[in-house]
N, C-alpha and C positions, 0 to 999 in steps of 0.2 A: 504494500500500500504506500509506504513512504520510507525514505532513507534518512536517518539522523546521523549526524557526525558529532560525537561527544569527545571533547578534549579534556582529559583528566590531567591534573597537575602532579599527581604522585600515585604510588602503588595502592595506597589506602583508598583513594577515590576510585581507582580502576576496579579494585576488588569489590567495593560497594556497588558500583554500577553493574558489574557482571552479576553479582548476587541478585539484585533486583530484577534484572532481565531474565535470569534463569527462573526465579520464582513466578514471574508473569508469563513464562513460557514464550518469550519473544526470542526469535532466532537472531543471532548476531555473529559477527566475525571481527577479529582484530586485524588491523593492517599495520604492519611494521613500517615506520617512516624510514626512508633511506636518504642519506645526505647527497646522493648522486642523482643526476638527471636520468630519467628512465631511458631516453634515447641513447645516452652515452653507455649505459649498462648494456643495452641491447647490442650496440656496436661491438663492445668488448666480448660479449658472449658469442656473437656471430664470428668474430675473429678467431676466438679459441676453437670454435667448431670447425672453421675452415682449415686451421692448422692441423687439427686432429684428422680431418678428412683428406689431408694431403694437398690442399689447395693453396699452398703458400710455401715460403722458404723461411728457414730460421738463419739468422746471422748472429754470430757470437759478438758480444760487445767489444771484445778485443780486436775484431776485424772491422769495426765501423769506420775507423780513420785510416784504413790502408787503401 
């Protein structure tokens, strides 16, 4: 029906809000905040996948300036 965003200031508040929601049988999920831009994270993960799939080359840091 609706989405609420609740910003708790400490674990005590978080625990209390979760307890109330559970008692009222309201479904909820926690989203962990990330200090990184989601687009940046996606690019890094895609790059790692590409390397794993053999779609790139690895260069040793000692060879960068040669």
